[in-house]
MMTF fields as JSON, N, C-alpha, C and O atoms, coordinates in Angstrom:
{
  "mmtfVersion": "1.0.0",
  "mmtfProducer": "UNKNOWN",
  "numBonds": 399,
  "numAtoms": 400,
  "numGroups": 100,
  "numChains": 1,
  "numModels": 1,
  "chainsPerModel": [1],
  "groupsPerChain": [100],
  "chainIdList": ["A"],
  "bondAtomList": [4, 2, 8, 6, 12, 10, 16, 14, 20, 18, 24, 22, 28, 26, 32, 30, 36, 34, 40, 38, 44, 42, 48, 46, 52, 50, 56, 54, 60, 58, 64, 62, 68, 66, 72, 70, 76, 74, 80, 78, 84, 82, 88, 86, 92, 90, 96, 94, 100, 98, 104, 102, 108, 106, 112, 110, 116, 114, 120, 118, 124, 122, 128, 126, 132, 130, 136, 134, 140, 138, 144, 142, 148, 146, 152, 150, 156, 154, 160, 158, 164, 162, 168, 166, 172, 170, 176, 174, 180, 178, 184, 182, 188, 186, 192, 190, 196, 194, 200, 198, 204, 202, 208, 206, 212, 210, 216, 214, 220, 218, 224, 222, 228, 226, 232, 230, 236, 234, 240, 238, 244, 242, 248, 246, 252, 250, 256, 254, 260, 258, 264, 262, 268, 266, 272, 270, 276, 274, 280, 278, 284, 282, 288, 286, 292, 290, 296, 294, 300, 298, 304, 302, 308, 306, 312, 310, 316, 314, 320, 318, 324, 322, 328, 326, 332, 330, 336, 334, 340, 338, 344, 342, 348, 346, 352, 350, 356, 354, 360, 358, 364, 362, 368, 366, 372, 370, 376, 374, 380, 378, 384, 382, 388, 386, 392, 390, 396, 394],
  "bondOrderList": [1, 1, 1, 1, 1, 1, 1, 1, 1, 1, 1, 1, 1, 1, 1, 1, 1, 1, 1, 1, 1, 1, 1, 1, 1, 1, 1, 1, 1, 1, 1, 1, 1, 1, 1, 1, 1, 1, 1, 1, 1, 1, 1, 1, 1, 1, 1, 1, 1, 1, 1, 1, 1, 1, 1, 1, 1, 1, 1, 1, 1, 1, 1, 1, 1, 1, 1, 1, 1, 1, 1, 1, 1, 1, 1, 1, 1, 1, 1, 1, 1, 1, 1, 1, 1, 1, 1, 1, 1, 1, 1, 1, 1, 1, 1, 1, 1, 1, 1],
  "groupList": [{"groupName": "MET", "atomNameList": ["N", "CA", "C", "O"], "elementList": ["N", "C", "C", "O"], "formalChargeList": [0, 0, 0, 0], "bondAtomList": [1, 0, 2, 1, 3, 2], "bondOrderList": [1, 1, 2], "singleLetterCode": "M", "chemCompType": "L-PEPTIDE LINKING"}, {"groupName": "LYS", "atomNameList": ["N", "CA", "C", "O"], "elementList": ["N", "C", "C", "O"], "formalChargeList": [0, 0, 0, 0], "bondAtomList": [1, 0, 2, 1, 3, 2], "bondOrderList": [1, 1, 2], "singleLetterCode": "K", "chemCompType": "L-PEPTIDE LINKING"}, {"groupName": "ASP", "atomNameList": ["N", "CA", "C", "O"], "elementList": ["N", "C", "C", "O"], "formalChargeList": [0, 0, 0, 0], "bondAtomList": [1, 0, 2, 1, 3, 2], "bondOrderList": [1, 1, 2], "singleLetterCode": "D", "chemCompType": "L-PEPTIDE LINKING"}, {"groupName": "PRO", "atomNameList": ["N", "CA", "C", "O"], "elementList": ["N", "C", "C", "O"], "formalChargeList": [0, 0, 0, 0], "bondAtomList": [1, 0, 2, 1, 3, 2], "bondOrderList": [1, 1, 2], "singleLetterCode": "P", "chemCompType": "L-PEPTIDE LINKING"}, {"groupName": "PHE", "atomNameList": ["N", "CA", "C", "O"], "elementList": ["N", "C", "C", "O"], "formalChargeList": [0, 0, 0, 0], "bondAtomList": [1, 0, 2, 1, 3, 2], "bondOrderList": [1, 1, 2], "singleLetterCode": "F", "chemCompType": "L-PEPTIDE LINKING"}, {"groupName": "THR", "atomNameList": ["N", "CA", "C", "O"], "elementList": ["N", "C", "C", "O"], "formalChargeList": [0, 0, 0, 0], "bondAtomList": [1, 0, 2, 1, 3, 2], "bondOrderList": [1, 1, 2], "singleLetterCode": "T", "chemCompType": "L-PEPTIDE LINKING"}, {"groupName": "GLU", "atomNameList": ["N", "CA", "C", "O"], "elementList": ["N", "C", "C", "O"], "formalChargeList": [0, 0, 0, 0], "bondAtomList": [1, 0, 2, 1, 3, 2], "bondOrderList": [1, 1, 2], "singleLetterCode": "E", "chemCompType": "L-PEPTIDE LINKING"}, {"groupName": "GLY", "atomNameList": ["N", "CA", "C", "O"], "elementList": ["N", "C", "C", "O"], "formalChargeList": [0, 0, 0, 0], "bondAtomList": [1, 0, 2, 1, 3, 2], "bondOrderList": [1, 1, 2], "singleLetterCode": "G", "chemCompType": "PEPTIDE LINKING"}, {"groupName": "ARG", "atomNameList": ["N", "CA", "C", "O"], "elementList": ["N", "C", "C", "O"], "formalChargeList": [0, 0, 0, 0], "bondAtomList": [1, 0, 2, 1, 3, 2], "bondOrderList": [1, 1, 2], "singleLetterCode": "R", "chemCompType": "L-PEPTIDE LINKING"}, {"groupName": "VAL", "atomNameList": ["N", "CA", "C", "O"], "elementList": ["N", "C", "C", "O"], "formalChargeList": [0, 0, 0, 0], "bondAtomList": [1, 0, 2, 1, 3, 2], "bondOrderList": [1, 1, 2], "singleLetterCode": "V", "chemCompType": "L-PEPTIDE LINKING"}, {"groupName": "SER", "atomNameList": ["N", "CA", "C", "O"], "elementList": ["N", "C", "C", "O"], "formalChargeList": [0, 0, 0, 0], "bondAtomList": [1, 0, 2, 1, 3, 2], "bondOrderList": [1, 1, 2], "singleLetterCode": "S", "chemCompType": "L-PEPTIDE LINKING"}, {"groupName": "ILE", "atomNameList": ["N", "CA", "C", "O"], "elementList": ["N", "C", "C", "O"], "formalChargeList": [0, 0, 0, 0], "bondAtomList": [1, 0, 2, 1, 3, 2], "bondOrderList": [1, 1, 2], "singleLetterCode": "I", "chemCompType": "L-PEPTIDE LINKING"}, {"groupName": "GLN", "atomNameList": ["N", "CA", "C", "O"], "elementList": ["N", "C", "C", "O"], "formalChargeList": [0, 0, 0, 0], "bondAtomList": [1, 0, 2, 1, 3, 2], "bondOrderList": [1, 1, 2], "singleLetterCode": "Q", "chemCompType": "L-PEPTIDE LINKING"}, {"groupName": "LEU", "atomNameList": ["N", "CA", "C", "O"], "elementList": ["N", "C", "C", "O"], "formalChargeList": [0, 0, 0, 0], "bondAtomList": [1, 0, 2, 1, 3, 2], "bondOrderList": [1, 1, 2], "singleLetterCode": "L", "chemCompType": "L-PEPTIDE LINKING"}, {"groupName": "ASN", "atomNameList": ["N", "CA", "C", "O"], "elementList": ["N", "C", "C", "O"], "formalChargeList": [0, 0, 0, 0], "bondAtomList": [1, 0, 2, 1, 3, 2], "bondOrderList": [1, 1, 2], "singleLetterCode": "N", "chemCompType": "L-PEPTIDE LINKING"}, {"groupName": "ALA", "atomNameList": ["N", "CA", "C", "O"], "elementList": ["N", "C", "C", "O"], "formalChargeList": [0, 0, 0, 0], "bondAtomList": [1, 0, 2, 1, 3, 2], "bondOrderList": [1, 1, 2], "singleLetterCode": "A", "chemCompType": "L-PEPTIDE LINKING"}, {"groupName": "HIS", "atomNameList": ["N", "CA", "C", "O"], "elementList": ["N", "C", "C", "O"], "formalChargeList": [0, 0, 0, 0], "bondAtomList": [1, 0, 2, 1, 3, 2], "bondOrderList": [1, 1, 2], "singleLetterCode": "H", "chemCompType": "L-PEPTIDE LINKING"}],
  "groupTypeList": [0, 1, 2, 3, 4, 5, 4, 6, 3, 7, 8, 9, 9, 6, 10, 11, 12, 7, 8, 2, 8, 7, 7, 4, 4, 13, 9, 13, 6, 14, 15, 7, 7, 2, 4, 9, 5, 11, 15, 2, 7, 10, 8, 16, 8, 13, 15, 16, 3, 1, 1, 1, 1, 5, 1, 16, 13, 8, 15, 1, 3, 9, 13, 13, 2, 13, 1, 8, 13, 8, 3, 6, 7, 7, 1, 13, 12, 2, 10, 2, 13, 8, 8, 15, 13, 6, 15, 14, 7, 4, 15, 6, 6, 16, 10, 13, 8, 6, 7, 2],
  "groupIdList": [1, 2, 3, 4, 5, 6, 7, 8, 9, 10, 11, 12, 13, 14, 15, 16, 17, 18, 19, 20, 21, 22, 23, 24, 25, 26, 27, 28, 29, 30, 31, 32, 33, 34, 35, 36, 37, 38, 39, 40, 41, 42, 43, 44, 45, 46, 47, 48, 49, 50, 51, 52, 53, 54, 55, 56, 57, 58, 59, 60, 61, 62, 63, 64, 65, 66, 67, 68, 69, 70, 71, 72, 73, 74, 75, 76, 77, 78, 79, 80, 81, 82, 83, 84, 85, 86, 87, 88, 89, 90, 91, 92, 93, 94, 95, 96, 97, 98, 99, 100],
  "secStructList": [7, 7, 7, 1, 1, 7, 7, 7, 6, 6, 3, 3, 3, 3, 3, 7, 1, 1, 6, 6, 6, 6, 7, 3, 3, 3, 3, 3, 3, 3, 7, 1, 6, 6, 3, 3, 3, 3, 3, 7, 1, 1, 1, 1, 7, 6, 6, 1, 7, 3, 3, 3, 3, 4, 4, 4, 3, 3, 3, 3, 3, 3, 3, 7, 7, 4, 4, 4, 4, 1, 6, 6, 7, 1, 7, 7, 7, 2, 2, 2, 2, 2, 2, 2, 2, 2, 2, 6, 6, 7, 7, 7, 7, 7, 7, 7, 7, 6, 6, 7],
  "xCoordList": [-10.802, -10.575, -9.088, -8.239, -8.787, -7.411, -6.868, -7.587, -5.595, -4.957, -4.859, -4.506, -5.164, -5.062, -3.617, -3.365, -2.675, -1.275, -0.469, -0.787, 0.564, 1.416, 2.528, 2.845, 3.104, 4.189, 5.522, 6.25, 5.833, 7.085, 8.146, 7.8, 9.433, 10.497, 10.321, 10.112, 10.411, 10.245, 8.868, 8.665, 7.916, 6.558, 6.558, 7.154, 5.9, 5.72, 4.55, 3.49, 4.739, 3.698, 3.529, 4.443, 2.348, 2.062, 1.813, 1.065, 2.435, 2.218, 0.884, 0.613, 0.049, -1.266, -1.364, -2.388, -0.32, -0.282, 1.119, 2.103, 1.204, 2.498, 2.959, 2.254, 4.14, 4.699, 4.974, 4.969, 5.214, 5.507, 4.256, 4.361, 3.075, 1.799, 1.766, 2.143, 1.31, 1.22, 2.468, 2.457, 3.531, 4.771, 4.79, 4.131, 5.548, 5.686, 7.065, 8.067, 7.101, 8.319, 8.401, 7.425, 9.579, 9.776, 9.982, 10.716, 9.344, 9.57, 10.929, 11.195, 11.788, 13.115, 13.127, 13.731, 12.455, 12.403, 11.293, 10.81, 10.902, 9.934, 10.689, 11.666, 10.249, 10.965, 10.337, 10.605, 9.511, 8.907, 7.569, 7.386, 6.641, 5.315, 4.613, 4.566, 4.074, 3.356, 4.224, 3.692, 5.527, 6.442, 7.218, 7.537, 7.516, 8.409, 9.357, 9.074, 10.477, 11.356, 11.161, 11.09, 11.076, 10.828, 11.867, 12.464, 12.075, 12.983, 12.529, 11.917, 12.844, 12.537, 13.756, 13.679, 14.875, 16.098, 16.267, 17.317, 15.249, 15.412, 15.069, 15.969, 13.807, 13.458, 13.965, 14.53, 13.764, 14.247, 15.22, 14.829, 16.494, 17.555, 17.872, 17.446, 18.621, 18.992, 19.826, 19.741, 20.624, 21.456, 20.613, 21.006, 19.451, 18.556, 17.112, 16.348, 16.732, 15.355, 14.362, 14.72, 13.121, 12.052, 11.384, 11.025, 11.217, 10.465, 9.026, 8.774, 8.09, 6.713, 5.738, 5.988, 4.625, 3.581, 2.869, 2.626, 2.542, 1.868, 0.476, -0.023, -0.165, -1.502, -1.449, -2.484, -0.269, -0.099, 0.375, 0.754, 0.353, 0.79, -0.308, -1.095, -0.349, -1.243, -0.367, 0.375, -0.459, 0.349, -0.194, -1.408, 0.684, 0.333, 0.578, 1.308, -0.02, 0.119, 1.477, 1.646, 2.433, 3.749, 4.734, 4.92, 5.359, 6.379, 7.649, 7.659, 8.725, 9.998, 11.013, 11.0, 11.872, 12.952, 14.11, 14.759, 14.359, 15.39, 16.772, 17.599, 17.041, 18.349, 18.547, 19.68, 17.458, 17.563, 17.533, 17.65, 17.38, 17.384, 18.774, 18.924, 19.773, 21.166, 21.712, 22.388, 21.426, 21.79, 23.288, 23.7, 24.101, 25.548, 26.174, 27.395, 25.353, 25.849, 26.279, 26.21, 26.712, 27.147, 26.027, 24.946, 26.312, 25.38, 24.278, 24.54, 23.058, 21.91, 22.129, 22.598, 21.792, 21.995, 20.667, 19.68, 20.654, 19.449, 18.95, 17.743, 19.872, 19.473, 18.729, 17.854, 19.067, 18.358, 16.909, 16.012, 16.67, 15.306, 14.509, 13.373, 15.106, 14.414, 14.083, 12.98, 15.039, 14.845, 13.733, 12.904, 13.712, 12.7, 11.306, 10.349, 11.185, 9.88, 9.39, 8.215, 10.281, 9.92, 9.529, 8.562, 10.261, 9.994, 8.639, 8.054, 8.14, 6.858, 5.718, 4.64, 5.953, 4.897, 4.675, 3.618, 5.637, 5.502, 6.523, 7.153, 6.679, 7.663, 7.208, 6.015, 8.172, 7.882, 7.577, 8.318, 6.482, 6.095, 6.742, 6.734, 7.297, 7.898, 7.055, 6.683, 6.761, 6.027, 7.024, 8.016, 6.744, 7.625, 6.969, 5.829, 7.71, 7.166, 7.535, 8.54, 6.709, 6.976, 8.268, 8.49, 9.108, 10.315, 11.524, 12.596, 11.391, 12.545, 13.321, 14.326],
  "yCoordList": [14.598, 15.417, 15.749, 14.87, 16.974, 17.448, 17.203, 17.367, 16.809, 16.618, 17.951, 18.96, 17.98, 19.23, 19.596, 20.709, 18.693, 18.937, 19.154, 18.59, 19.963, 20.238, 19.194, 18.517, 19.08, 18.127, 18.851, 18.967, 19.337, 20.056, 19.088, 18.029, 19.427, 18.543, 18.222, 19.109, 16.934, 16.472, 15.896, 15.294, 16.062, 15.548, 14.029, 13.505, 13.325, 11.884, 11.659, 12.264, 10.787, 10.485, 8.975, 8.204, 8.576, 7.17, 7.031, 7.813, 6.042, 5.793, 5.084, 4.093, 5.591, 4.964, 4.342, 3.746, 4.47, 3.873, 3.356, 3.901, 2.302, 1.791, 0.594, 0.113, 0.132, -1.047, -0.802, -1.738, 0.448, 0.776, 1.175, 1.765, 0.859, 1.188, 0.674, -0.463, 1.538, 1.172, 1.512, 1.42, 1.899, 2.237, 3.69, 4.541, 3.966, 5.321, 5.868, 5.156, 7.133, 7.771, 9.189, 9.728, 9.781, 11.191, 11.949, 11.491, 13.1, 13.953, 14.618, 15.219, 14.506, 15.113, 16.501, 17.431, 16.631, 17.94, 17.964, 16.924, 19.171, 19.371, 19.269, 19.988, 18.385, 18.155, 18.909, 18.604, 19.879, 20.691, 20.143, 18.933, 21.047, 20.634, 19.842, 20.253, 18.711, 17.843, 16.697, 15.666, 16.842, 15.776, 16.146, 17.312, 15.128, 15.26, 14.063, 13.046, 14.189, 13.031, 12.522, 13.299, 11.201, 10.564, 9.483, 8.946, 9.169, 8.089, 7.553, 8.265, 6.283, 5.682, 5.031, 4.544, 5.016, 4.449, 2.971, 2.413, 2.308, 0.891, 0.611, 0.306, 0.705, 0.479, 1.605, 1.359, 2.819, 3.99, 4.722, 5.354, 4.622, 5.19, 6.62, 7.086, 7.299, 8.689, 8.833, 9.852, 7.822, 7.877, 7.823, 8.368, 7.162, 7.02, 7.205, 6.241, 8.439, 8.653, 8.458, 8.536, 8.205, 7.979, 9.299, 10.072, 9.561, 10.732, 10.258, 9.328, 10.906, 10.419, 11.583, 12.657, 11.366, 12.383, 12.517, 11.53, 13.749, 13.991, 13.375, 13.061, 13.192, 12.585, 11.1, 10.499, 10.515, 9.116, 8.971, 7.881, 10.071, 10.08, 10.654, 11.497, 10.19, 10.753, 11.335, 10.611, 12.641, 13.326, 13.019, 12.989, 12.796, 12.546, 13.815, 14.7, 13.915, 15.143, 15.312, 16.227, 14.46, 14.518, 15.233, 14.844, 16.278, 17.024, 17.015, 17.508, 16.451, 16.332, 17.322, 17.61, 17.829, 18.707, 17.813, 17.168, 17.78, 16.886, 17.192, 16.287, 18.442, 18.807, 18.265, 18.052, 18.045, 17.549, 16.035, 15.495, 15.335, 13.873, 13.321, 12.172, 14.138, 13.745, 14.651, 15.636, 14.333, 15.229, 15.459, 16.529, 14.488, 14.651, 15.388, 15.536, 15.847, 16.586, 15.653, 14.432, 16.215, 15.412, 15.196, 15.773, 14.352, 14.094, 13.127, 12.157, 13.403, 12.547, 11.163, 11.044, 10.119, 8.748, 8.012, 8.452, 6.877, 6.057, 5.582, 5.504, 5.268, 4.803, 5.896, 5.594, 7.156, 8.269, 8.313, 8.562, 8.073, 8.056, 6.904, 7.089, 5.717, 4.549, 4.77, 4.453, 5.315, 5.565, 6.594, 6.42, 7.66, 8.71, 8.19, 8.504, 7.398, 6.836, 5.877, 5.898, 5.049, 4.093, 4.812, 4.421, 5.846, 6.583, 7.288, 7.561, 7.584, 8.264, 7.317, 7.76, 6.019, 5.036, 4.618, 4.077, 4.852, 4.476, 3.407, 3.48, 2.419, 1.363, 0.473, 0.234, -0.007, -0.923, -2.298, -2.811, -2.883, -4.198, -5.269, -5.184, -6.27, -7.389, -8.629, -8.902, -9.369, -10.609, -11.744, -11.845, -12.579, -13.711, -14.972, -15.287, -15.688, -16.936, -18.078, -18.025, -19.098, -20.288, -20.939, -21.074, -21.338, -22.063, -21.205, -21.741, -19.895, -19.023, -18.775, -18.065],
  "zCoordList": [-9.699, -8.527, -8.42, -8.571, -8.169, -8.067, -6.663, -5.677, -6.575, -5.274, -4.538, -5.149, -3.234, -2.486, -2.14, -1.678, -2.35, -2.02, -3.292, -4.34, -3.2, -4.349, -4.439, -3.461, -5.616, -5.854, -5.761, -6.747, -4.565, -4.344, -3.825, -3.303, -3.956, -3.471, -1.986, -1.159, -1.679, -0.309, -0.026, 1.028, -0.937, -0.742, -0.901, -1.842, 0.005, -0.124, -1.067, -0.904, -2.054, -3.026, -3.148, -2.854, -3.587, -3.867, -5.358, -5.943, -5.971, -7.387, -7.558, -6.88, -8.463, -8.684, -10.073, -10.408, -10.886, -12.219, -12.5, -12.0, -13.302, -13.739, -12.926, -12.039, -13.24, -12.566, -11.099, -10.299, -10.74, -9.345, -8.567, -7.492, -9.096, -8.457, -7.015, -6.731, -6.123, -4.716, -3.908, -2.681, -4.582, -3.899, -3.453, -4.05, -2.403, -1.884, -2.241, -2.167, -2.628, -3.099, -2.556, -2.035, -2.686, -2.371, -3.675, -4.551, -3.808, -4.964, -4.774, -3.733, -5.789, -5.728, -6.362, -5.828, -7.505, -8.164, -9.199, -9.647, -9.566, -10.618, -11.934, -12.142, -12.825, -14.077, -15.242, -16.404, -14.932, -15.981, -16.435, -16.565, -16.672, -17.109, -16.027, -14.868, -16.413, -15.475, -14.985, -14.573, -15.018, -14.622, -13.365, -13.134, -12.554, -11.411, -11.425, -12.059, -10.729, -10.553, -9.133, -8.181, -9.012, -7.72, -7.462, -8.394, -6.189, -5.797, -4.442, -3.646, -4.202, -2.902, -2.269, -1.141, -2.972, -2.421, -2.666, -2.347, -3.232, -3.538, -5.002, -5.785, -5.39, -6.798, -7.685, -8.751, -7.251, -7.989, -7.077, -6.096, -7.427, -6.595, -7.012, -8.069, -6.166, -6.435, -7.709, -8.394, -8.026, -9.222, -10.496, -11.527, -10.424, -11.577, -11.131, -11.089, -10.797, -10.347, -11.482, -12.657, -11.122, -12.087, -12.441, -11.553, -13.726, -14.183, -14.39, -15.156, -13.702, -13.72, -13.816, -13.268, -14.516, -14.618, -13.278, -12.582, -12.934, -11.655, -11.624, -10.543, -12.773, -12.77, -12.402, -12.112, -12.413, -12.03, -10.588, -10.159, -9.845, -8.45, -7.562, -7.992, -6.329, -5.318, -4.216, -3.553, -4.028, -3.012, -1.625, -1.421, -0.693, 0.705, 1.522, 1.077, 2.706, 3.498, 4.179, 4.986, 3.876, 4.511, 3.591, 2.438, 4.113, 3.38, 4.217, 5.345, 3.66, 4.367, 3.794, 2.597, 4.638, 4.197, 3.745, 4.569, 2.456, 1.912, 2.472, 2.584, 2.825, 3.37, 4.782, 5.214, 5.493, 6.874, 6.972, 8.072, 5.862, 5.89, 6.177, 6.592, 5.954, 6.207, 7.302, 7.002, 8.591, 9.682, 9.836, 10.286, 9.477, 9.634, 8.458, 8.394, 7.537, 6.381, 5.269, 5.41, 4.191, 3.055, 2.063, 2.175, 1.092, 0.008, 0.452, 1.162, 0.029, 0.324, -0.277, -1.409, 0.472, 0.008, -0.033, 0.555, -0.74, -0.854, 0.505, 0.736, 1.396, 2.731, 3.497, 4.309, 3.246, 3.892, 3.435, 4.241, 2.142, 1.621, 2.223, 2.658, 2.247, 2.806, 4.28, 4.725, 5.036, 6.457, 6.688, 7.581, 5.89, 6.038, 5.718, 6.425, 4.658, 4.306, 5.392, 5.761, 5.894, 6.947, 8.236, 8.891, 8.602, 9.841, 9.804, 10.852, 8.608, 8.468, 8.112, 7.717, 8.249, 8.052, 6.617, 6.292, 5.754, 4.351, 3.977, 2.922, 4.845, 4.614, 3.466, 3.279, 2.707, 1.611, 2.19, 3.028, 1.736, 2.241, 1.378, 0.15, 2.031, 1.327, 1.595, 2.736, 0.548, 0.765, 0.948, 0.227, 1.911, 2.195, 1.683, 2.026, 0.853, 0.315, 1.254, 1.963, 1.24, 2.062, 1.578, 0.375, 2.512, 2.168, 1.876, 1.591, 1.937, 1.667, 2.929, 2.906]
}
């Protein structure tokens, strides 16, 4: 079944294959063919975004304007990505071990 949403910059996606399976990311750009670059600000940062096949991603109905993630202007930062994902209900879950 084909995703009803496109993989355009700013789209929130969920990884369904690979080591980052289950994680939520923002599409940064179309990398040609069936590839996009994604980042979440923690595992995959803006300095080294992940290049991933679109068939290994599930697009979510949330589309964010990447230019508006930094309201005070300037260059987009990893904290902006983390804040945007969290504000839209896609926060990264951390497991807490006993005794930590």
